[in-house]
FINU-680832 format. One line per 8 residues: for each residue z, y, x of N, C-alpha, C. Coordinates in steps of 0.2 Angstrom, whole numbers, plus 5000, padded with zeros to 4 digits. Layout:
BEGIN
Z,Y,X,Z,Y,X,Z,Y,X ~ ...
This chain:
BEGIN
5386,5485,5380,5385,5488,5387,5387,5483,5392 ~ 5389,5477,5390,5391,5472,5395,5388,5465,5393 ~ 5382,5463,5395,5379,5457,5394,5376,5454,5400 ~ 5375,5448,5400,5372,5445,5406,5365,5441,5404 ~ 5361,5441,5409,5354,5438,5408,5351,5435,5415 ~ 5347,5430,5414,5344,5428,5420,5336,5427,5419 ~ 5332,5427,5424,5325,5425,5422,5325,5417,5420 ~ 5320,5415,5416,5320,5408,5414,5318,5404,5420
5315,5406,5425,5313,5402,5431,5314,5406,5437 ~ 5316,5403,5442,5316,5407,5449,5316,5402,5454 ~ 5315,5404,5460,5314,5399,5466,5321,5396,5467 ~ 5320,5390,5471,5326,5387,5474,5328,5391,5480 ~ 5332,5396,5480,5333,5400,5485,5336,5396,5491 ~ 5340,5391,5490,5343,5388,5495,5338,5384,5500 ~ 5333,5381,5496,5327,5378,5500,5323,5384,5503 ~ 5322,5389,5500,5318,5395,5502,5321,5398,5509
5327,5399,5509,5330,5402,5514,5333,5397,5519 ~ 5334,5391,5517,5336,5386,5522,5343,5385,5523 ~ 5348,5388,5519,5355,5388,5520,5358,5390,5514 ~ 5365,5389,5514,5369,5392,5508,5369,5388,5502 ~ 5373,5391,5497,5373,5388,5490,5371,5393,5485 ~ 5365,5395,5485,5362,5400,5481,5361,5396,5474 ~ 5361,5400,5469,5360,5398,5462,5353,5397,5460 ~ 5351,5391,5458,5344,5390,5455,5345,5386,5448
5340,5386,5444,5340,5383,5438,5336,5376,5438 ~ 5339,5371,5434,5336,5365,5433,5336,5364,5426 ~ 5330,5363,5423,5329,5363,5415,5331,5356,5413 ~ 5334,5356,5407,5336,5350,5403,5331,5348,5398 ~ 5331,5342,5395,5326,5340,5390,5328,5343,5384 ~ 5334,5346,5382,5335,5349,5376,5334,5356,5376 ~ 5331,5359,5381,5329,5366,5381,5334,5370,5385 ~ 5340,5367,5387,5345,5371,5391,5343,5370,5398
5347,5373,5402,5346,5373,5409,5353,5372,5413 ~ 5353,5369,5419,5359,5369,5423,5359,5374,5428 ~ 5363,5378,5429,5364,5382,5435,5367,5378,5440 ~ 5363,5377,5446,5365,5373,5451,5367,5378,5457 ~ 5373,5377,5460,5375,5381,5466,5374,5377,5472 ~ 5368,5378,5475,5366,5373,5481,5364,5367,5477 ~ 5367,5361,5479,5366,5355,5475,5372,5353,5470 ~ 5376,5358,5469,5382,5357,5464,5381,5360,5458
5383,5356,5452,5383,5359,5446,5388,5365,5445 ~ 5385,5371,5442,5390,5377,5441,5391,5378,5434 ~ 5386,5378,5430,5387,5380,5423,5380,5378,5419 ~ 5381,5375,5413,5375,5374,5408,5374,5381,5404 ~ 5368,5383,5404,5366,5389,5400,5361,5387,5395 ~ 5360,5390,5389,5355,5389,5384,5350,5395,5384 ~ 5346,5394,5379,5340,5399,5379,5342,5406,5378 ~ 5348,5408,5375,5350,5415,5374,5352,5418,5381
5352,5414,5386,5353,5417,5393,5347,5420,5396 ~ 5341,5419,5393,5335,5421,5396,5330,5423,5391 ~ 5330,5421,5385,5325,5422,5379,5326,5429,5376 ~ 5322,5434,5378,5323,5441,5376,5322,5441,5368 ~ 5317,5439,5365,5317,5439,5357,5323,5436,5354 ~ 5325,5430,5356,5330,5427,5353,5337,5431,5354 ~ 5338,5434,5359,5344,5438,5360,5344,5444,5355 ~ 5338,5447,5354,5337,5453,5350,5339,5450,5343
5337,5444,5341,5338,5442,5334,5346,5440,5333 ~ 5349,5437,5338,5356,5436,5338,5360,5442,5338 ~ 5358,5447,5341,5361,5454,5341,5361,5457,5334 ~ 5355,5456,5331,5354,5459,5324,5359,5456,5319 ~ 5361,5450,5320,5366,5447,5316,5373,5451,5316 ~ 5374,5454,5321,5380,5458,5322,5378,5466,5322 ~ 5373,5468,5318,5371,5475,5317,5371,5479,5324 ~ 5368,5475,5329,5368,5478,5336,5361,5479,5338
5358,5484,5340,5351,5485,5342,5350,5485,5349 ~ 5355,5488,5353,5353,5489,5360,5358,5485,5364 ~ 5356,5482,5369,5360,5478,5374,5359,5480,5381 ~ 5364,5482,5385,5363,5483,5392,5364,5476,5396 ~ 5359,5475,5400,5359,5468,5403,5360,5469,5411 ~ 5363,5464,5413,5364,5463,5421,5364,5456,5422 ~ 5364,5455,5429,5364,5448,5431,5371,5445,5430 ~ 5371,5438,5431,5377,5435,5431,5381,5436,5438
5387,5437,5439,5390,5439,5445,5389,5434,5451 ~ 5389,5428,5449,5388,5422,5454,5381,5423,5458 ~ 5377,5427,5455,5370,5429,5458,5371,5434,5464 ~ 5376,5438,5464,5377,5443,5469,5375,5441,5476 ~ 5378,5435,5478,5376,5432,5485,5378,5437,5490 ~ 5383,5441,5490,5385,5445,5495,5386,5442,5502 ~ 5388,5435,5502,5389,5431,5508,5383,5430,5512 ~ 5377,5431,5509,5371,5429,5512,5368,5434,5517
5363,5432,5521,5360,5437,5526,5358,5443,5522 ~ 5359,5449,5524,5357,5455,5520,5349,5455,5518 ~ 5345,5453,5522,5338,5453,5520,5336,5448,5515 ~ 5340,5442,5515,5339,5437,5509,5342,5439,5503 ~ 5348,5442,5503,5351,5445,5497,5347,5450,5494 ~ 5344,5454,5499,5340,5460,5496,5333,5457,5493 ~ 5331,5452,5495,5325,5449,5492,5327,5446,5485 ~ 5333,5442,5485,5335,5440,5478,5336,5445,5474
5339,5451,5476,5341,5457,5472,5335,5460,5469 ~ 5329,5460,5473,5323,5463,5470,5320,5459,5465 ~ 5320,5452,5466,5318,5447,5461,5321,5448,5454 ~ 5328,5449,5454,5332,5450,5448,5331,5456,5445 ~ 5330,5462,5449,5329,5468,5447,5323,5469,5444 ~ 5317,5466,5447,5311,5467,5444,5310,5463,5437 ~ 5314,5458,5436,5314,5454,5430,5317,5459,5424 ~ 5323,5462,5426,5326,5466,5421,5322,5473,5420
5319,5475,5425,5315,5481,5424,5309,5480,5419 ~ 5306,5474,5420,5300,5472,5416,5303,5471,5409 ~ 5309,5468,5408,5312,5467,5401,5313,5474,5398 ~ 5315,5479,5401,5317,5485,5398,5310,5489,5396 ~ 5305,5488,5400,5299,5491,5399,5295,5488,5393 ~ 5297,5481,5392,5294,5478,5386,5297,5479,5380 ~ 5304,5480,5380,5308,5481,5374,5312,5488,5375 ~ 5309,5494,5375,5313,5500,5377,5318,5502,5372
5318,5499,5366,5323,5501,5360,5328,5496,5360 ~ 5328,5490,5364,5333,5485,5363,5336,5483,5370 ~ 5333,5485,5375,5336,5483,5382,5337,5489,5387 ~ 5343,5489,5390,5344,5494,5395,5346,5490,5401 ~ 5345,5492,5407,5346,5488,5413,5350,5490,5418 ~ 5354,5486,5421,5358,5487,5427,5356,5483,5433 ~ 5355,5485,5439,5352,5481,5444,5358,5478,5448 ~ 5356,5474,5453,5361,5472,5458,5358,5473,5465
5363,5474,5470,5361,5476,5477,5365,5472,5482 ~ 5362,5472,5488,5366,5469,5493,5371,5473,5496 ~ 5377,5473,5493,5382,5477,5495,5385,5476,5502 ~ 5383,5470,5505,5386,5469,5512,5382,5472,5517 ~ 5377,5476,5515,5373,5480,5520,5371,5487,5517 ~ 5374,5492,5520,5373,5498,5518,5366,5501,5517 ~ 5362,5500,5522,5355,5502,5523,5351,5498,5517 ~ 5351,5492,5517,5348,5488,5512,5350,5490,5505
5356,5491,5504,5359,5493,5497,5356,5499,5495 ~ 5356,5504,5499,5354,5511,5497,5346,5511,5496 ~ 5343,5507,5500,5335,5506,5499,5334,5503,5492 ~ 5338,5498,5490,5337,5495,5484,5339,5500,5478 ~ 5344,5504,5479,5346,5509,5474,5341,5514,5473 ~ 5337,5516,5478,5332,5521,5476,5326,5517,5473 ~ 5325,5511,5474,5320,5508,5470,5322,5506,5463 ~ 5328,5505,5462,5331,5504,5455,5330,5510,5451
5332,5516,5454,5331,5522,5450,5324,5523,5449 ~ 5319,5522,5453,5312,5523,5452,5309,5519,5447 ~ 5312,5513,5446,5310,5508,5441,5313,5509,5434 ~ 5317,5514,5433,5320,5516,5427,5326,5512,5425 ~ 5329,5508,5429,5336,5505,5428,5341,5511,5428 ~ 5346,5510,5425,5351,5515,5424,5357,5515,5428 ~ 5358,5510,5432,5364,5509,5436,5364,5502,5439 ~ 5370,5500,5442,5371,5494,5445,5377,5491,5443
5377,5484,5443,5383,5480,5443,5385,5478,5449 ~ 5392,5479,5451,5394,5476,5458,5400,5472,5457 ~ 5402,5468,5462,5408,5464,5462,5414,5468,5463 ~ 5420,5465,5461,5427,5468,5462,5429,5468,5469 ~ 5426,5464,5473,5427,5464,5481,5420,5462,5484 ~ 5419,5464,5490,5413,5462,5494,5415,5458,5500 ~ 5414,5451,5499,5417,5446,5504,5424,5447,5506 ~ 5428,5448,5501,5435,5449,5501,5437,5456,5504
5432,5461,5505,5434,5468,5507,5435,5472,5500 ~ 5440,5476,5500,5441,5481,5495,5435,5486,5494 ~ 5434,5488,5488,5429,5493,5487,5431,5500,5491 ~ 5437,5501,5493,5439,5507,5497,5437,5507,5504 ~ 5434,5502,5506,5432,5502,5513,5427,5507,5515 ~ 5427,5510,5520,5423,5516,5522,5415,5514,5522 ~ 5414,5508,5523,5407,5506,5524,5403,5506,5517 ~ 5407,5506,5511,5404,5506,5505,5403,5513,5502
5407,5518,5505,5407,5524,5502,5400,5527,5502 ~ 5395,5527,5507,5389,5529,5506,5385,5526,5501 ~ 5386,5520,5499,5383,5517,5493,5385,5521,5487 ~ 5391,5522,5486,5394,5525,5480,5391,5533,5480 ~ 5391,5535,5486,5388,5542,5486,5381,5542,5484 ~ 5377,5537,5486,5370,5537,5484,5369,5536,5476 ~ 5374,5532,5473,5374,5531,5466,5375,5538,5463 ~ 5380,5542,5465,5381,5548,5462,5375,5553,5463
5372,5553,5469,5366,5557,5470,5360,5555,5466 ~ 5359,5549,5464,5354,5547,5460,5355,5546,5453 ~ 5361,5548,5451,5363,5548,5444,5364,5541,5441 ~ 5365,5536,5445,5366,5529,5443,5373,5527,5441 ~ 5374,5524,5435,5380,5522,5433,5382,5515,5437 ~ 5389,5514,5437,5391,5508,5441,5396,5504,5436 ~ 5394,5498,5435,5399,5493,5432,5402,5489,5437 ~ 5409,5488,5437,5412,5484,5442,5414,5478,5438
5412,5472,5440,5413,5466,5437,5417,5461,5442 ~ 5423,5458,5439,5426,5453,5444,5422,5447,5446 ~ 5423,5445,5452,5420,5439,5455,5424,5437,5461 ~ 5423,5431,5463,5426,5428,5469,5434,5429,5468 ~ 5437,5427,5462,5443,5429,5460,5449,5427,5466 ~ 5453,5431,5467,5459,5429,5471,5463,5423,5469 ~ 5465,5419,5473,5468,5413,5471,5464,5408,5468 ~ 5458,5408,5468,5453,5404,5465,5455,5396,5467
5455,5395,5473,5456,5388,5475,5463,5385,5474 ~ 5468,5389,5473,5475,5387,5472,5477,5387,5464 ~ 5472,5389,5460,5474,5388,5452,5468,5386,5448 ~ 5465,5381,5450,5459,5378,5446,5461,5376,5439 ~ 5467,5373,5438,5469,5370,5432,5470,5376,5427 ~ 5468,5374,5420,5469,5378,5415,5464,5384,5415 ~ 5459,5384,5419,5454,5389,5419,5457,5396,5421 ~ 5462,5395,5425,5466,5401,5427,5462,5406,5431
5457,5404,5435,5453,5410,5439,5450,5415,5434 ~ 5448,5412,5428,5445,5417,5423,5450,5420,5419 ~ 5456,5417,5417,5461,5420,5413,5466,5424,5417 ~ 5467,5423,5423,5472,5427,5427,5469,5431,5433 ~ 5464,5427,5436,5461,5430,5442,5457,5436,5440 ~ 5453,5435,5435,5448,5440,5433,5451,5447,5432 ~ 5457,5447,5427,5460,5453,5426,5463,5456,5432 ~ 5466,5452,5437,5469,5455,5443,5463,5458,5447
5458,5454,5448,5452,5457,5452,5450,5464,5450 ~ 5449,5465,5443,5447,5471,5441,5452,5477,5442 ~ 5459,5475,5442,5464,5480,5444,5463,5481,5451 ~ 5462,5476,5455,5461,5477,5462,5456,5482,5464 ~ 5450,5482,5460,5444,5486,5461,5446,5493,5459 ~ 5449,5494,5453,5451,5501,5451,5456,5504,5455 ~ 5461,5500,5458,5466,5503,5462,5463,5505,5469 ~ 5458,5501,5471,5455,5502,5477,5451,5509,5477
5447,5510,5471,5443,5516,5471,5447,5522,5470 ~ 5453,5521,5466,5457,5527,5465,5461,5529,5472 ~ 5465,5524,5474,5469,5525,5480,5464,5527,5486 ~ 5458,5524,5486,5454,5525,5492,5450,5532,5491 ~ 5451,5536,5486,5449,5542,5485,5441,5543,5483 ~ 5438,5537,5481,5431,5537,5479,5430,5541,5473 ~ 5434,5540,5468,5434,5544,5462,5435,5552,5463 ~ 5440,5553,5468,5441,5560,5469,5436,5563,5473
5433,5560,5478,5428,5563,5482,5421,5563,5478 ~ 5420,5559,5473,5414,5559,5470,5415,5559,5462 ~ 5417,5565,5460,5419,5566,5453,5413,5565,5448 ~ 5407,5565,5450,5401,5564,5446,5399,5557,5445 ~ 5402,5553,5449,5401,5545,5449,5403,5542,5442 ~ 5399,5539,5439,5401,5536,5432,5402,5529,5433 ~ 5409,5527,5433,5411,5520,5434,5414,5517,5428 ~ 5412,5511,5426,5415,5507,5421,5418,5501,5424
5424,5499,5422,5427,5493,5424,5427,5488,5418 ~ 5425,5482,5420,5424,5477,5415,5430,5475,5412 ~ 5430,5471,5406,5435,5468,5403,5441,5472,5401 ~ 5439,5478,5399,5444,5483,5397,5448,5486,5403 ~ 5445,5485,5409,5449,5487,5415,5454,5482,5418 ~ 5453,5476,5415,5457,5470,5417,5465,5472,5416 ~ 5469,5471,5422,5476,5472,5421,5478,5479,5424 ~ 5473,5483,5425,5474,5490,5428,5478,5494,5423
5475,5495,5417,5479,5499,5412,5485,5496,5409 ~ 5486,5490,5408,5492,5487,5405,5498,5488,5411 ~ 5496,5488,5417,5501,5488,5422,5501,5495,5426 ~ 5498,5500,5422,5498,5507,5425,5505,5510,5427 ~ 5510,5508,5423,5516,5511,5424,5519,5508,5431 ~ 5518,5502,5432,5520,5499,5438,5516,5502,5444 ~ 5510,5503,5443,5506,5505,5448,5508,5513,5450 ~ 5509,5517,5445,5511,5523,5446,5518,5524,5449
5522,5519,5447,5529,5519,5450,5529,5517,5458 ~ 5524,5513,5459,5523,5511,5466,5521,5517,5470 ~ 5516,5521,5467,5513,5527,5470,5519,5532,5472 ~ 5523,5532,5467,5529,5537,5467,5534,5535,5472 ~ 5536,5529,5472,5542,5527,5476,5540,5525,5483 ~ 5534,5523,5484,5532,5521,5491,5525,5524,5493 ~ 5525,5531,5493,5519,5535,5495,5517,5533,5502 ~ 5522,5531,5506,5520,5529,5513,5515,5523,5513
5515,5519,5508,5511,5513,5508,5505,5514,5503 ~ 5506,5518,5498,5501,5518,5493,5497,5525,5493 ~ 5500,5530,5494,5496,5537,5494,5494,5539,5501 ~ 5491,5534,5505,5489,5535,5512,5482,5538,5512 ~ 5478,5537,5507,5471,5540,5508,5470,5545,5502 ~ 5474,5545,5497,5473,5549,5491,5480,5551,5488 ~ 5482,5557,5489,5489,5559,5487,5489,5561,5479 ~ 5484,5560,5475,5484,5561,5468,5486,5555,5464
5491,5557,5460,5494,5551,5455,5488,5548,5452 ~ 5488,5541,5452,5483,5537,5448,5482,5539,5441 ~ 5488,5541,5438,5487,5542,5430,5482,5548,5429 ~ 5481,5552,5434,5477,5558,5434,5470,5556,5432 ~ 5468,5550,5434,5461,5548,5433,5460,5545,5426 ~ 5465,5544,5422,5463,5542,5415,5458,5546,5412 ~ 5453,5543,5409,5448,5547,5406,5443,5549,5410 ~ 5443,5548,5417,5438,5550,5422,5434,5544,5424
5435,5538,5421,5431,5532,5421,5431,5529,5415 ~ 5426,5524,5414,5425,5520,5408,5428,5513,5408 ~ 5430,5510,5403,5431,5503,5402,5427,5500,5396 ~ 5426,5494,5396,5423,5491,5390,5429,5489,5385 ~ 5427,5486,5379,5432,5485,5374,5434,5478,5374 ~ 5432,5474,5379,5433,5466,5378,5441,5465,5379 ~ 5445,5465,5374,5452,5464,5374,5453,5458,5370 ~ 5449,5456,5365,5450,5451,5360,5457,5452,5356
5459,5458,5356,5466,5460,5353,5466,5467,5351 ~ 5467,5469,5345,5466,5476,5342,5472,5480,5345 ~ 5478,5477,5345,5484,5481,5348,5483,5483,5355 ~ 5480,5478,5359,5478,5480,5366,5473,5485,5367 ~ 5468,5485,5362,5463,5490,5362,5466,5497,5360 ~ 5470,5497,5355,5473,5503,5353,5477,5506,5359 ~ 5481,5502,5363,5484,5505,5369,5480,5508,5374 ~ 5474,5504,5375,5469,5507,5380,5466,5513,5377
5465,5514,5371,5462,5520,5368,5467,5526,5368 ~ 5473,5524,5368,5478,5529,5369,5478,5532,5376 ~ 5477,5528,5381,5477,5530,5387,5470,5534,5389 ~ 5465,5531,5387,5458,5533,5389,5455,5538,5385 ~ 5456,5537,5378,5452,5541,5373,5446,5537,5372 ~ 5444,5537,5365,5438,5533,5363,5431,5535,5366 ~ 5431,5541,5369,5424,5542,5373,5424,5539,5380 ~ 5429,5535,5382,5429,5532,5388,5430,5524,5387
5429,5522,5381,5429,5515,5379,5422,5512,5376 ~ 5419,5508,5380,5412,5506,5378,5412,5499,5374 ~ 5407,5498,5370,5407,5491,5367,5404,5486,5372 ~ 5409,5482,5374,5407,5476,5378,5407,5470,5374 ~ 5403,5465,5377,5403,5458,5373,5403,5452,5378 ~ 5401,5453,5384,5400,5448,5389,5396,5442,5387 ~ 5392,5444,5382,5387,5439,5379,5382,5437,5385 ~ 5380,5430,5385,5381,5425,5380,5387,5420,5381
5392,5422,5385,5397,5417,5388,5403,5417,5383 ~ 5406,5411,5383,5411,5410,5377,5417,5414,5378 ~ 5419,5416,5384,5425,5420,5385,5423,5427,5382 ~ 5417,5429,5380,5416,5436,5378,5417,5437,5371 ~ 5416,5443,5369,5416,5445,5361,5410,5443,5358 ~ 5408,5437,5356,5402,5435,5354,5401,5437,5347 ~ 5406,5440,5343,5404,5443,5337,5403,5451,5337 ~ 5403,5453,5343,5401,5460,5345,5405,5465,5341
5411,5466,5342,5415,5471,5339,5417,5470,5332 ~ 5417,5464,5330,5419,5463,5323,5427,5464,5322 ~ 5431,5463,5327,5438,5464,5327,5439,5472,5327 ~ 5435,5475,5329,5435,5483,5329,5433,5485,5322 ~ 5428,5483,5319,5426,5485,5313,5431,5483,5307 ~ 5435,5478,5309,5440,5475,5304,5446,5479,5304 ~ 5447,5483,5309,5453,5487,5311,5454,5493,5307 ~ 5460,5496,5308,5461,5503,5304,5460,5509,5309
5456,5508,5314,5454,5513,5319,5450,5518,5315 ~ 5451,5525,5317,5447,5530,5313,5440,5529,5314 ~ 5436,5531,5309,5428,5530,5310,5425,5533,5316 ~ 5428,5539,5318,5425,5543,5324,5426,5539,5330 ~ 5432,5536,5331,5434,5532,5337,5429,5526,5337 ~ 5428,5523,5331,5424,5517,5331,5417,5519,5333 ~ 5414,5525,5331,5408,5527,5332,5407,5528,5340 ~ 5412,5531,5343,5412,5532,5350,5412,5525,5354
5416,5520,5352,5416,5514,5355,5409,5510,5354 ~ 5406,5511,5348,5400,5507,5346,5394,5511,5349 ~ 5394,5517,5352,5388,5520,5355,5389,5526,5359 ~ 5393,5530,5357,5394,5537,5361,5396,5536,5368 ~ 5401,5532,5369,5404,5531,5375,5399,5528,5380 ~ 5396,5523,5378,5391,5520,5383,5385,5525,5384 ~ 5383,5528,5379,5377,5533,5380,5379,5538,5386 ~ 5385,5541,5385,5387,5546,5390,5388,5542,5397
5391,5536,5397,5391,5533,5404,5385,5532,5407 ~ 5380,5530,5403,5373,5529,5406,5368,5535,5406 ~ 5371,5541,5404,5367,5547,5404,5361,5547,5399 ~ 5362,5545,5393,5357,5544,5388,5359,5548,5382 ~ 5354,5548,5377,5355,5551,5371,5354,5546,5365 ~ 5357,5547,5360,5356,5542,5354,5349,5543,5351 ~ 5347,5549,5352,5340,5550,5349,5335,5546,5353 ~ 5336,5544,5359,5331,5540,5362,5330,5533,5359
5334,5531,5354,5334,5524,5352,5332,5524,5344 ~ 5331,5530,5341,5330,5530,5334,5322,5530,5333
């Protein structure tokens, strides 16, 4: 339920809009492509980042039929002018919607929206729902604003009203410029960003005010669940700083949101299962990127987890998060 995809070709948005460092693709002679951020190299990707039949074959090698696809977070472009970000979002969402329509037994889709503009965001949410996408992927912060900011609440409210799931993915990691060495933004910044998002949504009262909102935090919730004791202690010892918008203990929300299974460590996953329960832990992969679980749950299959818990992780939890039934894919 956590994979990334791009269209094989798309406009050079920087040239089209006349500013910024939007992502575009430059093909290579070996069939790969370079993701270019404005005029700067960002990442090399290969065919499994856009080739739908190839992705299905690679998934079959891991006994997996269905993949939930969403864009790569660098495409969010929340820094852009709202109307331009909205145009980019529509392009990406149309691509995913077409993919889902073409392969309904293999692909499910999450859209992207211009979170920096409430009106544009809600308008695209309504279009997303009408196209059959099941939710959205959003960043852990919006131009360095926490998700608890009042301007974002109507967007979450619209998601709840429309029955759209929300996946929170870390991006624009805190400390990025000061810890480039050792890939630390991805190893340290990403888990911290996800905890930032979870704390913001809990302390900001979003989960309390919108109990029907179905939220999943990527990468097993980042550092939120492993540091919940510290977070709860801070809530208890300094309520004047922490409990200013929501007076309910953060531990109360365990089992009221979802996380994915991307821990790369069975003991860490068992700890998360103990907190969350298996019906709130979905099978994530982060495919096709190397930091993901590219064997798609092999470490879970090889574990001593009960069969019922494995079945929850491998399907039931994600189906409930997305509001679907297993029978839809048989």
